[in-house]
C-alpha positions as CSV (number, residue, x, y, z in Angstrom):
1,M,90.2,136.9,71.3
2,S,89.2,134.0,73.0
3,T,87.5,134.5,76.3
4,E,86.7,130.5,77.2
5,I,87.4,130.0,80.8
6,P,90.1,127.4,81.2
7,R,89.0,124.2,82.4
8,P,90.7,122.8,85.4
9,V,92.3,119.6,86.4
10,M,90.2,117.9,88.9
11,V,91.6,115.8,91.2
12,G,89.2,113.4,93.9
13,V,90.6,113.2,97.6
14,D,89.5,110.6,100.3
15,G,92.1,110.8,103.0
16,T,94.6,108.1,101.6
17,Q,98.6,108.7,100.7
18,G,97.6,107.6,97.0
19,S,94.9,110.3,97.0
20,L,97.5,113.0,98.2
21,D,100.3,111.7,95.5
22,A,96.9,112.1,92.7
23,V,97.0,116.0,94.2
24,A,100.5,116.3,93.9
25,W,100.4,114.9,90.1
26,A,97.5,117.2,89.4
27,A,98.9,120.0,91.0
28,N,101.7,119.8,88.5
29,A,99.7,119.3,85.8
30,A,97.6,122.4,86.4
31,G,100.5,124.5,86.7
32,L,102.2,123.1,83.1
33,R,98.8,124.0,81.5
34,K,98.4,127.5,83.7
35,V,94.9,126.4,84.5
36,P,93.1,126.1,87.9
37,L,93.3,123.2,90.4
38,R,89.8,122.0,91.6
39,V,90.0,119.5,94.7
40,V,86.7,117.4,95.1
41,H,85.8,115.2,98.0
42,A,82.8,113.1,98.4
43,F,81.2,112.2,102.1
44,A,79.8,109.3,101.2
45,W,83.4,108.2,100.2
46,P,85.2,105.2,102.1
47,L,85.1,106.4,105.9
48,L,87.4,104.1,107.5
49,H,90.0,106.9,108.2
50,I,88.0,109.4,109.8
51,P,89.1,110.0,113.6
52,A,87.0,108.7,116.5
53,A,87.3,112.4,117.9
54,M,85.7,113.4,115.1
55,W,82.6,111.2,115.6
56,Q,81.8,113.3,119.0
57,L,80.5,116.1,116.5
58,G,77.9,114.0,115.1
59,P,77.7,112.2,112.1
60,E,77.2,115.1,109.8
61,G,79.4,117.7,111.8
62,G,82.0,114.9,112.0
63,L,82.2,114.2,108.5
64,R,82.1,117.8,107.7
65,A,85.5,118.6,110.1
66,H,86.8,115.4,108.4
67,A,86.3,116.8,104.9
68,D,87.6,120.2,105.9
69,S,90.7,118.5,107.3
70,L,91.1,116.3,103.9
71,M,91.0,120.0,102.3
72,E,93.8,121.3,104.1
73,E,96.1,118.5,104.0
74,A,95.4,118.6,100.0
75,V,96.0,121.9,99.5
76,R,99.1,121.7,101.5
77,T,100.2,119.2,99.2
78,A,99.1,121.0,96.4
79,R,100.9,124.0,96.8
80,D,104.1,122.2,97.8
81,A,103.7,120.5,94.1
82,A,103.1,123.9,92.2
83,P,103.2,127.0,94.7
84,D,101.6,129.4,92.0
85,I,98.4,127.8,90.8
86,E,94.9,128.8,91.6
87,I,93.1,126.2,93.6
88,A,89.2,125.6,94.5
89,T,87.9,123.0,96.5
90,T,84.4,121.4,96.7
91,V,82.8,119.1,99.3
92,E,79.6,117.3,98.7
93,T,77.1,114.6,100.0
94,D,77.4,112.2,97.1
95,F,78.9,108.9,96.0
96,P,82.5,109.8,94.5
97,S,82.0,108.4,91.0
98,P,78.6,109.7,90.2
99,L,80.3,113.4,91.7
100,L,83.3,113.1,89.6
101,V,81.6,111.9,86.2
102,D,79.1,114.7,86.5
103,L,81.7,117.4,87.2
104,S,84.0,116.2,84.7
105,S,82.1,118.1,81.7
106,D,84.3,121.3,82.8
107,A,87.6,119.6,83.4
108,T,90.8,118.9,81.3
109,Y,91.5,116.1,83.8
110,V,90.0,113.8,86.0
111,V,92.7,112.3,88.6
112,V,92.1,109.9,91.1
113,G,94.8,107.9,93.2
114,T,94.8,104.4,94.3
115,A,93.6,103.0,97.5
116,G,96.5,101.2,99.1
117,R,94.7,99.8,101.8
118,G,94.0,96.2,101.7
119,S,92.6,94.1,99.1
120,V,89.0,95.1,99.7
121,A,89.4,98.5,99.9
122,D,91.6,98.3,96.6
123,A,88.8,96.2,94.6
124,L,86.2,98.9,96.1
125,A,88.2,101.4,94.6
126,G,89.4,99.7,91.1
127,S,85.5,99.3,90.8
128,L,84.9,102.9,91.4
129,T,88.1,103.4,88.8
130,I,86.8,101.3,86.1
131,E,83.0,102.9,86.4
132,L,84.5,106.4,86.5
133,S,87.3,106.2,83.7
134,A,84.5,104.7,81.5
135,R,81.7,107.7,81.8
136,S,84.0,110.5,82.3
137,Q,83.7,113.5,79.6
138,A,87.2,114.5,80.2
139,P,90.3,111.7,80.4
140,V,91.0,110.4,83.6
141,V,94.4,109.9,85.2
142,V,94.9,107.2,87.5
143,V,98.3,108.1,89.5
144,R,99.6,104.8,90.1
145,G,103.5,104.0,91.3
146,T,105.9,106.3,92.6
147,L,106.3,109.7,91.7
148,S,109.9,110.2,92.4
149,P,112.0,111.4,89.5
150,E,114.5,108.8,90.1
151,R,111.9,106.0,89.0
152,T,111.5,107.4,85.5
153,D,114.0,108.8,82.5
154,N,110.9,111.1,81.5
155,L,109.1,109.1,79.2
156,V,105.5,109.2,77.8
157,V,104.7,106.2,76.0
158,V,101.3,105.9,74.0
159,G,99.4,102.9,72.6
160,V,98.4,103.5,68.7
161,D,95.9,101.0,67.1
162,G,95.1,103.5,64.3
163,S,91.3,104.0,65.6
164,P,89.9,107.4,65.7
165,L,90.0,107.2,69.4
166,G,93.6,106.0,69.3
167,A,94.7,109.5,67.2
168,V,92.9,111.0,70.3
169,A,95.4,109.1,72.8
170,V,98.3,110.1,70.0
171,E,97.3,113.8,70.5
172,A,97.0,113.6,74.2
173,A,100.5,112.0,74.6
174,V,102.4,114.2,72.2
175,E,101.1,117.3,74.2
176,E,102.1,115.9,77.2
177,A,105.5,114.8,76.1
178,A,106.2,118.3,74.8
179,R,104.7,120.2,78.0
180,R,107.2,118.1,79.9
181,H,110.1,118.0,77.9
182,A,109.7,114.3,77.8
183,R,110.4,111.7,75.1
184,L,107.7,109.9,73.4
185,L,107.4,106.3,72.9
186,A,104.6,105.4,70.5
187,V,103.9,101.7,70.6
188,H,101.8,99.2,68.1
189,V,101.3,95.4,69.5
190,V,100.3,93.2,67.0
191,R,98.7,89.8,68.2
192,Q,99.5,86.8,66.4
193,G,97.5,84.0,65.9
194,R,96.2,81.5,63.3
195,G,96.2,83.2,59.5
196,A,98.5,85.9,60.8
197,R,101.0,87.3,58.2
198,S,104.7,86.7,58.9
199,G,106.2,88.9,61.6
200,A,108.3,90.6,58.9
201,A,104.9,92.3,57.4
202,D,103.1,92.7,60.8
203,T,106.1,94.6,61.6
204,A,106.1,96.9,58.5
205,A,102.4,97.1,58.4
206,G,103.1,98.6,62.2
207,L,105.8,100.7,61.5
208,R,103.4,102.3,58.6
209,L,100.8,102.8,61.1
210,L,102.8,104.4,62.7
211,E,104.4,106.6,60.7
212,E,100.9,108.1,59.7
213,S,99.4,108.6,62.9
214,L,102.6,110.8,64.2
215,A,103.9,112.5,60.7
216,G,101.7,115.5,61.6
217,W,102.7,115.7,65.5
218,R,106.5,115.2,64.0
219,H,105.9,118.5,62.1
220,K,104.2,120.6,64.8
221,Y,106.9,119.4,67.2
222,P,110.2,118.8,65.2
223,D,112.3,118.9,68.5
224,L,110.3,116.7,70.0
225,P,112.2,113.3,70.6
226,I,109.9,110.6,69.3
227,E,110.5,106.7,69.1
228,E,108.1,104.3,67.1
229,R,108.5,100.6,68.0
230,V,106.2,97.4,66.9
231,L,106.1,94.9,69.3
232,M,104.6,91.1,69.1
233,G,102.0,89.5,71.7
234,H,99.7,90.9,74.1
235,A,99.3,94.8,74.5
236,A,98.4,94.9,78.1
237,G,101.7,92.8,79.0
238,H,104.0,95.1,76.9
239,L,102.3,98.5,78.3
240,I,102.7,97.3,81.9
241,E,106.4,96.3,81.5
242,L,107.2,100.0,79.5
243,S,105.3,101.3,82.6
244,A,108.2,100.3,85.2
245,S,110.3,102.9,83.0
246,A,107.6,105.8,81.9
247,S,106.2,108.9,83.8
248,L,103.3,108.4,82.0
249,I,100.8,106.1,79.8
250,V,98.6,107.3,77.5
251,V,95.4,104.7,76.2
252,G,92.2,105.2,74.2
253,A,90.0,102.4,75.8
254,R,88.0,100.4,72.8
255,G,85.5,98.6,75.1
256,R,82.1,97.6,73.8
257,G,78.5,97.0,75.7
258,G,76.5,98.8,78.5
259,F,78.7,98.2,81.5
260,A,81.9,100.0,82.5
261,G,83.9,96.9,82.7
262,M,83.0,96.1,79.0
263,L,82.8,100.1,77.8
264,L,86.7,100.3,78.7
265,G,88.5,96.9,77.4
266,S,90.4,94.5,78.7
267,V,94.3,96.8,77.9
268,S,92.9,99.8,79.7
269,Q,91.6,97.7,82.7
270,A,95.0,95.9,83.2
271,L,96.6,99.2,83.4
272,L,94.5,100.5,85.8
273,H,95.3,98.0,87.9
274,Q,98.7,96.9,87.5
275,A,100.8,99.8,85.7
276,Q,103.6,101.1,87.7
277,C,103.4,105.1,86.2
278,P,100.2,107.2,85.8
279,V,97.9,106.5,83.1
280,V,95.8,108.4,80.9
281,V,92.7,107.0,79.6
282,L,90.5,108.4,76.9
283,T,87.1,106.9,76.1
284,R,84.7,107.9,73.5
285,E,82.7,110.1,76.0
286,C,85.8,112.4,76.8
287,R,86.2,112.3,72.8
288,A,82.8,113.4,72.1
289,S,83.2,116.4,74.3
290,R,86.2,117.9,73.2
291,P,89.7,117.1,72.3
292,A,91.7,115.4,74.8
293,A,94.5,117.3,77.1
294,A,93.3,120.9,75.9
């Protein structure tokens, strides 16, 4: 019998509504998996929302009091979303991305929200999210868009490209769809250009790729509704459009080089900034550590 300790779903909080949306999503995900939730706050996150009265306690005391207040609000939000889950909290004096990357080795997911505080704050939060997504040892979920059930038909979308990392993304998406009793839409996008085959040939090749990528999962989950779709054009544009009706999008990030943005690649970066629903990003780092969405 396995005695492995369940890996928690970890969520970063910073006092914004976006981070509370991330807490609600993470709590629900932890409940679905029957694993603990770990709420994390770093002192060095943007401090613009610290009430002025708290500075009377001194820099360290004010930050600690503010962190305690954030944690109390986050725990209440998590309890509202998933009353029965186990919740742990972590407060550290650190920058958010290094802290979450360091803690990610023990997580099922690392979940963060979007800033929603204006162009400068959004740019800062975006750079942190890209760095975290590129270096995390666990899949990263960026909670975007509204979480209202009225906006979605309970659809999980996955981008399929035939790569080993793409196969991990398929696994994560299938498991998510099965847990959520959702439909799965597997999308392969062909970018046509000079020397490209005919549209019909591209479509046939794409459908074969999708069929091969999903065959084993159809056997494992015979009752899971799965749709396969081949589209022509730009992958990022199609996935962003699909995010308007999806509850979740899953992608593998196949970037190159040593910089975080290059590690992610253009499709993943576009989704992190423009998707209208939560996005799961898997990179080589989390693929190397363990299977996704365990």
